[in-house]
C-alpha positions, 0 to 999 in steps of 0.5 A: 499500500505505502509503495502504490502511494509512493508511486502515485505521489511520484507520478502525480506532478508530471505532465502526460509526456514526462509521464510517458518517459518516466514510466518507459519500461525496457529498451532504448529511450530518446527523450527530446526535451526542449528548453525549460520543459522539465528534463531534470524532473523526468531524469530524477523521476525515472530513476525513482520510478525504477527503484520504487516500481522494483525494476532496479536496485539502486546499485544497478543504476548508472546515471551520467552527467557533465558536471559534479554539481549536477550529479550531486543535485541529481542524487539529492533530488532522487533521495528526496523523492524516494524518502530515503538513500540512493546508496549504491547507485553510481551518479557522476560525471563521464570522467568521474566514473571513468576514473572510478573503474580505472582505479579498481583495475589499475594493475591492468593499465600500462600506466600502473595502478597509482597514476596521477590525473593531470588537471588543467594547470598540470597540462598547460604546464606540461604543454609549455615544456614539450613545446619548448623542448621541440623548439616550437615558436609559441608566437607562431603556434601557441602551446595551448592550441596544440593542447586543445587539438590533442584534447580533441583527438582524445574526444574522438577516441583516437589513440597514438596508433590511430595518428598517421605521421605527417607527409613531406607536403604537410603544413608546419602546423600538422608536423608540429602537432604530431611531434607535439602529440607524440612527445606529450603522451611520452611525458605523460607515461614517464610521470605515470599520468593521465590527463583529463582526456585520457580517462575515457580513452584509457577505459575503452582500451581497458574494455577492449583488452579485458572484455570480461571487465566491460561485460561485468559493468554491463551486467551490473548496470541494468539501467543507464541514463545520460543527461545533456546527450547533445553535448556528448563527444565520440568517446563518450558515446562509445563509453555509454554504447559499450555499457548498454550492450548487455541489457539495452536499457539506455535512456538519453535526455537532450535537445539538438537545438541546444547543442552549442559545444561542438567547439570542444568536441561535442558531436551532434550526430550522436543524438541525431543518429540515436534511433539508428544506433540503438534499434527499437528506440522510443522517442518522447518529446518534451514540448511544454515550456514552463520557463519562458512567456509566449513572445520569447518562445516564439522568437526563439522557436522561429530562429531554431526552426531554420536549423538544418538537420534537427529533431522537429519540436514544437515548444509551447507554453501556457504562460500568457503575457510578457513583453515582445522581444526587441532587436536593436541593430547598433552601428558600433559597440559604443552605441550598443553600450549607450542603448544598454545604459538607456534601457537600464535607466528606463527600467529602474525608472519603472520600479525594476531593481538593478538585481533584476536586470541582466546583461549577456555577452558572448565573451568577457572581452566584449564587456569593456564598452558596457562596463564604461557606460554603466561606470559613466552613468553610475550604475552599480553592477557585478560581473559573473564567471570572471573579473570586471574589465579593470580588475583583470591583469593586463 
């Protein structure tokens, strides 16, 4: 009786499409979750439903996220829904889960069981050392650019044996990159270290050389769930595919319209081709938006509809009202900043607090004219995710 009431309470707050996704049985599931449609609710409620329905023990569930914060919040929300512990379930980032498995089987790794994981600062330091050792002119080819290129190779699942040496007609950059990659990896091995990008590559190599280990984890995790699937790269896709081979119960949640991380290795084909990769896929579209008003949603939808090669979604909302979206085409960054300053003054004059107003820009390098305008007008402001322009080191 208590189980029935818990299930009823769990499912009562879901809309019909969320309910369909949460209570999906076995087999692959693709949840196309438009912006503000409650994707996190679907993931957390699905995990709780799997446990309460008796389909899986917590230890038979693996949930993959992109940030540690998202993993913590997911675990906390599921435990609130269950009214108890989720102990035994593996909820974490791709890299943290990979590291956990690698630590368990370190004796089988070429690098050994006591390897160090190089963070971003370690990688930058090593990149500079390697570039200097190879006499690469850092003014022409920056070590950071070479390091980023090596990271992209690893995102694509490439190993040293997959990289062909450049030919005589190859560019200076291609020759430098190849030499950099080979020496960079050599220095990592000499230090008994893996960098961030190595973790998943090393895990797949471990699975390839020891298929019984891959089978053990595949059998353990009856249900695999992946958040923000549109942001996965090739090596993350290969990892998820490998672990779902035994049971075939993989649930991915994402939105190809929100795929913005191609520059760091994300492969939008992972979500676009999901149905072809996983035969028998059920598709659920979450199209009700709970975040925005109709004018904002209509404007965003009219722009994104022009994208080619996308899953068609028709977002809608019950939220009425809201001001129309205004497009101001300025002739210069100074004119743009002036317009922003005037808008802020107009808004505060009608009763809005400064804390209710946000200015978004693409990169911090664009903040200077806006900050100059705010300072000139005596408008107090705070920069999030970085320093004010005049607090940055020159």
